[in-house]
N, C-alpha and C positions, 0 to 999 in steps of 0.2 A: 436564585440561579441555578442552571442546569449543570451540574458537576461532571457529569459522563456523557460520552457520545453513544446514542441510541442506534440500533440497527432497525427499530422498528418504533413508531410514534402513533399511538391510539388516541384519536380525538372524539371529544363530546362535540355535540354539534350547536344545541341552543346556547347562545350567548358566549360560544367558545370559538367554533369555526366560523359562525356567522353571528350577526348580530339580531337579536330578539328570538322569540320563543315560536315554533312553527305552528303548534296546536291554537294560536292565540291571534295568528293573522301573519301578513308578510314579512319576510326576514330580509335583512340587508347584507350582501356579499361583503367579506372582509377582503380586500384585494392583497393586504400583506399575506394573509393565511394562504389565500390560493396560490400567489407567487411562491410562497414558503413550500408548499406541497410539492408543486412543478419543480421547482430547483433541488429540493431534496432528493426527488426521484431521479433527477440527473446525476445526482451523486451516489446513487445507491442505498438511499435510506428511505424506506418505503412507510406509507400512511394507512391505517386502518382506522374504523369508526367503531364506537361504543356508544350509543345514545337511545335515550329513553324517548321513542317516537314512533309515527306511523312508519313503516318500512317504504311503502308506495310513495306517500307523500314526500318523504326525505329524499328518496333516490330521484324523484321528479325534479326536487329542487337542487340537488347537485348536477344533475343532467343539465339543467339549465345555467348553472354557472361553468359548465363545461368540465368538471373534474370528477364525475363518478368514475371513471376508467383509470384514474390515478390512485383509487382505494382499493384495498383487499380485505377479505375477511369482514364485511360490514356487519355488526351486530346491531341491528336497530329493533328494538323491542321494549317492551312494559315490563323489563326484567331486572334485578339488582345487577349493577355493573361488575361487581367482583368475579362471579362465575362466567359473565359474558368474556370479560378479558382473560380470564384464565383459560377459556376456551380458543381464542384469538392466539394466544402464546403457543398453544398445543399445535394447532392447525399450522401456524408459521414456522414450527420445529424450532423455536426460540427457547431461550431461559428468560425468567422475569427480569434479570439484571441488564437485558438487552433492550428493554423496552422502557418507552417513556409514555405516561398517561397524562393528557391535557384535559382539564376540567375548571370551569369556572367555579362550582361548587366545593368548599373544603370538605364536607362531609362525603360527597361521592370519592374524592380523592383519597380520603383516609379510608372508606371502605375498600376501595381498589387494593390500597397499600397493605391493609390486613389479610387480605385474601389472596394476595400474590407476593409472597416474601422476596425483596430485594428489587421490585420494581421502582422506578424513579416517577414521582408525581410532580405537576407543576400546573401553576393557573395560566390562562392564556397570555397575559402580560409577560410572563418570563421568557416567552419566546421572541419578545421585541429585539434581545440583544443577539440572538442567534444569528450566525454568519453560516450559510450553508457552505462554502468553500471550505469551512473548516472541519467539516463532518464528511463521513465517507470518502469514497474515490471516484474520480470522473467516470461516468456511466451514460453516455450521450445516447447510447442505444437503448436505455432502460431494461438491461438485461436481468438486473435483479427483479425488477417489477414483474418482468415477463415471467420469471421462475416462480414467484409468488402467486400469479395468475394460475400457472399450471396447477400448482398445490391447491389453489382455490377449486379448479375445476374438477379435480379428484376427489376432493372432499365432498363436493356437491353430488357426483355420481356416487362416491361410496355410500353416502348417507342413503340415496334412494335404492341402492344395491341391499343394504344390511337393513332396510324397513322390515324385512321379514329374516327368520334366524338362516344363517348360510355360514359356509365355512371361510373364513377370511382368504385361505389359499386360493380359492375359487376365483375370488375378486383379482388376487395377483396374476393368477396364469391368464387372465382376460385382458390384463394390461398390457400384453406385449413388451415386458421389459428387457431390454437389451444391452450389453455393455461392449466397449470396445477398449482395448488395453494398448497403450504405446510405452515403447521403452526409454531410454535413455535420452535418444534425440527429440522424442516428443517432449518430455519433461523440461528438456534445456529450451525448445522451442517455445514452451509456454511456463517459463520461470516464473513469471508475475503471479500466475494463477495459482502455481503449486505453492509458492510463497505465501499468497493469500490464505490458503488452506491452513497452513499452520499457524498463521496469525490469529484467524477468526473460528477456528472449528474447535469446540470443547467437548459436547455429548459424545461425538462419534470418534473421537481421538484416542483409539484403544491403547496407543503407547503413550499417552499423557506427556508427549515432549512436544514443546516448542521450539522448534528448531529455527534460530536465526536466519538470515540471508547468506551472512558468510558461511555458516555451516551447511546450508542447504547447497552453496556452490561447491563446498568440498565434498559432499555425498555425491552430487551428481558427477564429480571427476574422479571418484574413486571406482578402480577398475574392478575390485571385489564385489561390488554391490548389484545387486539386480534390482533395478528401480523401475517403478512402472506408475504410469498416469492412466486413471480410469474414466472414461466417458460414459454417459449413462442416458439412455432415452426410453420412452414408452409412447405408447399412442396418444398420450395426452400431449406430449411435448418433448423436447430436448433440453436436458439438464446440464448440459456442458459437461466440463472438466470437474468431476465430483469426488476424486478419490487419488489416494497415493500410497504406494508401499515401497520398502526397501528391504530387501533381504540381504544380511551382510554374512559371509561364512556360514551359511546355513541356519540363520538366526532371523526371525523376521523382526527388524528394529524399529520399523515405522509403519504404522498402519492407521490411515484417518480418512473419514469420508464426510462430505458436507451433509449438513441436516437435511437439505433438500432432498435427499435419497433416503431418510428415515424410514424404515418400516418396510422397505422395498425388497430386502433380502440380499442386497447387491453386497455388503460386507460378508455375508456367509458364502455366497457365490465365489467371490475373489479369494476368500481364504482357502476354499477348497480348492480353488484353481492353482493357488500356490503349492498347496501341499502334494497336487499331483505332479508339480514340475520340480519339486524341492524334496526328495523323499527324504522322511526324518527330521522334517523342518521343526526347529525349535521355536518357541515363543512362551513367553512368561505371562503373556495377558490374554491366552486363548480361550479362558472360561467363557462359554456361552456361544463362540464362535463355531461356524462349520454345520449349523443346521441344513436341513433340506432346502435348497433353493433351485430345484430343478424346473421351477418356471422362468428362470432367468436364462437368457442364450447370450453365448458369445459371438459376436459379428466378427467376420472376417475382413471387414471394410477397415483399411489403414486409418487410424484417427487423424493424421496429417499425410499430406501430399509428400512424396519422398523429394528431398533437395535435388536440385538440377546437378549437382556434383560438388566437388570439394577444390577450393583452390590449394593444390597439393602442395604441402610443404610451406606454406605462408603463415606466417606468426605475427601475431599482434598481441601487444602488451598494454594493460589499461591500468591507470592510475586516477583517483578521483573519489568524487562522492556518490548520491544517489543520482545524479543527473545522468551518470553513465550506465546505470544498470540495464537498462531495456537494450540500448545498444550493444552492449558487451555480450548479454545474454543470446541476442540474435546472431551476433558475427559468430559466436561460439559454435553455432551449427557448421559453418563453413569454413572455418579456418582454426588453427590452433591457437588458444590465447592463454595468457596468463593475466590475472586479474588481482588487484590491490584496490578495493573500493572503499568498505568501511571495515576496518580491523576491529575484531572484538576485543573487549579489555578483560582483565581478571574480575573487575566488578560486574560484569555480566551486562554492560552496555557497548555500544559501538564507537570508537574512536573516529569521530568525524572529521577532527583537524589533521588527522595522518597525512591527508593528500597536499598539506601546505607546501609551497615551495622552499619555506626555510628547512622544513623537515627532510625535503630531499637532499638539500644540501649539507644535512648533518649526517648522511648516512655512516652509521658505524659508530657515532657519539653515543656515550651513555646519556641517559636520561634520569631526572629525578625519580625515585622509585617509592616516594611517599605522596604522590599526587595522583589521585583515582582517576583523573580525565586524561592521563597520558600512561600509554602502556610500553612495556618493554621491547614492542616491534614498531613503535612508533618512529624512530630514526633506524630501523633496520630495513628500509625498503629494498627488494631485491629485484624491484620492476628494471631498473636499468642494467643489471648484470644479465637479464633474460636475452637470450638468442632471437631479438625480434626483427621483423622486416618494418613494422611500423609501431610507433608508440604513440598513444592516445592519452592526452593528459587534461583533466577537467580542472578548471582554475577557480571554481566558485568559493571555495574555502579562504584562498587569497582575498576575495574582494569583501568579504564580510566579517572575517574573524580578527580579534585583537591580538596584539603581540606584546609579551613581558619580557624584559630583559632581565638576566639573573645578574645581579651585582657583582658577585664574586668571579663570575667566568665570562659573561658576556653572551652567555648561551640564549637563544631566545626560545620562548614556548609560546604555543598559540592557544588562546582561551578567550571566551566570552565575543564581544562585538568591538569593532573599532572606534565606535563612536562614545565609547562610556566604558569607564574603569570600573567593571562591576565588584572590584574586590574593594575598591577606595572608599574612603569615609563619605565622600560627597554623594555617590551613586544613589544611595537612599534617597536623598534631598531631591536630585535632580532628575533621576528614573525610578520613582517609588514602585509604579507598576510593573516596570521592566524587570528590576531585581526581585521583585516578589514571584514574578513568573519563571525566572531562572531558579531561583531557589527551588521552586516546585517541580520544576520539569528537568532540571539539569541532571546529569550523572550522578544519581545518589546524593542530591542537594550540594554539588561540589563547592557551591559559592561560600555555604556555613561552614564546610568541613575544612575548607582551605583558606580562608579569608585572612587569618592572622599570619600564617605562612608567607602568602604570596606579598602582602603589605610589607613584611620585613625584609624578605630576601629579593623583590623583585622590582623593576620599575615600568610601569605601564608605558607603551611606546605608541599608543593608537593603532592603527593598522599599518601593513607594511607600506612604505613610502613607494610613490611611482618610481622613484630612481632605483631603491633597493629591489621593487617588482622586476624592473626592466633588468637590473643585474643577474637575479635569479632566473630570469627567462633566458638571457644569453647564455648563461653557465648551463642551462639544460640542453640547450641548442649544442652546445660543445660536446654533450656527452653522447650524443646521438652518430654512430659510427656512419662513415661516408657510404652512399648508396641507401641508406635507410631514410625513412620518413618520419617527422613528427607532427601529430595533429593537435592543436589546441582547441579547447571548447570554452567559449567567454559567456558571459552572463548578461543577460537583458537589461538594459537602462531605463526603460521606459514604464509608466504606468505606475500604480500604486499597489505596495505589498497589502496582502490582508493577513494582520496579525495583531495580538492585543495592543501593540505599541506602535502600530503602524503609521498612524497619522502625524505623530512627532518625528519619526525618523526616516519618513519618505525623502524628504528633500535632501538628507545628507546621505542616503543610500543612491540616489539619483546621480549627484555630484561626484562621489567616490567612482561609481561603477563606470561612469563617462572618462574620468580620469584614467582608471586602469584599462579600460577598452582601448583609449588611446595608445597606450605603452602596447597593448597585446598588436593592434592594428601595425603600428611601427615596425615592430620584430617580425611580424609575418610578411611586410612588405621587404626587408632587409635580409632576411634568411632564406635562402632558395631552397631548403629542404623542409621548410615549415608549412604547414597548411591549417586552414581556420575552419571550425563548425561555427558559424556565426549566428548565435541564440537571438540575436537583435533582429534578425532577418526572419526568425520563425515565430517569436512569442510576440502576441498582440497583448495589450494592457490587460484585456479579461482574462488571460491565461497565466497571469502572475499570482501565484498561491501564497507564498511567505517569503519575506525579505528579498524578494526579486530573484530567488535561485530556485524555490519550488515551482514547478509549472503544472499545465494540466497533461493527461497522457497524450493528447495531440501532439504536443510539442515535443515529447519523448521519442513519439514514434517519428517525427519528421527530422529530429537530431539523429536517431538510428538509420534514417535513409540517406543523409548526410554521410555519416559515418561509413556506410557501403560503398557510397561513391568515392569516397576519398582514399579508404583503406585497402579495399580489394583491388588488385592489381589490374592494370589495364588489359593483361590478356585474358582475363576471366570477365570480359564485360557481358557475355551471356549470363555467366553466374551471378552478377550483381544484378541483372534484370530479373533473374528467377527469384533470388533473395528477397528484392525488393517487393516483388508481387505477393510474397507471402507474410510481409510485415502485417501485424495485428492493425485493424482499424482504429483511427485516433478518436 
């Protein structure tokens, strides 16, 4: 079993990627492996090769199969695989823990494991259970593969350049390294990429802080902070948005870069740039930063097209889960927004249940203070108190979550899933794989920690009933002042979710989601101030990622497009068109 998601897979060839041994005769293509490499590349998980073979013969075979261009850093030589893979890891600017090595020979796997501490190793049959949709992120343009191809080209030219003794700075001067820096507006427009830097960057995260998305939103809205996104390119290619910084009250609080720009001097150049713009800059991690990087140039080209304008004074409030993040981020460039998407809990995880309509109706009510999956802010939503022109509410949590009623007070809390009392005695028998999955991945193992308390003090009600759901929506409509609009975002109700327990629960999901969608349709048709972003018309079956509520990036971009049309006022039709034109590709 492969326990963690890799960023890079290194394949052996003989009797692993293909059937047979190339030096002994014809080999047979394994269609499942070819398809896996292709699908993973479109999820941003890249493949490399470490094989004891003749390079020209192996390349010819891979070209015949049509997959040579999908591999990076091929190490095909009659050499021990441990050092070969160590070199691949160095060239890819990764850590061994980010890499999976696949080989049919146990001795080779052990050799590689001992030579590269932390690397994951597996036989080819372990890949049979891999679902590419569970790894990486949607990358239909193969942008991550392209970045590794750039690194590969640089490595090849660098090897030729340094075949005789030379100064490394000479190579960097000839590379034509340039950076562009964008401020707050650029960071907001590219929120997803900045958030990804915090999630993925290790080696060049100088501040050693993994800022969660909610914290990043707060940082980008902090008027005291000088924030910047850094784009990098050289004559080998464009590395895209590769860095981020934040200076708060004269101190460099965040400073991180993608490993794709490792050893290019970019971090030193940006650090000196910040020192020049913030005299007396304080930094607790400055050791080693600020070396000469005069070979890097600062481009005057703006990193983003300037927005067409702003909908002056227009305010939009958001309440929901991750399905609204892209739309909220984009709209924040054009209108004033207040956002309650996923609330961070004291335990360090996000309260994904806080957007449930039951909690909206409980505004101001106290919550149990000894349940780690509920925070003090769960029932303290301020979104309805905001002075908004439009309120956008994502309803996905109502669709899938379970409800538990407190026996003593009747207060409802949201937890788990509507179809299974995860805290109940029968759950382990009815859904053993599901309960085990929740125990492992829930907020700090909340099932095990709270099972006895929930069984004693609460009664499982399943999900919110259609009647109660409609009651909650009608209540929500009544909270929206006259002359303001309410935009609801529903859930796709077709296709099969891809998750460890999907096959068992897909029929239950479809039936329930269609019931609740019918309620939403009725409310929208009868309430004149309510509009709908209909995800059913956006998501195809293949777009559904997990429990029918997690979708591909294309869908989230289309949701953002719909929000632009519904939320921005009619008087700003030109602004809507300009904003839509700047949406990221799906």
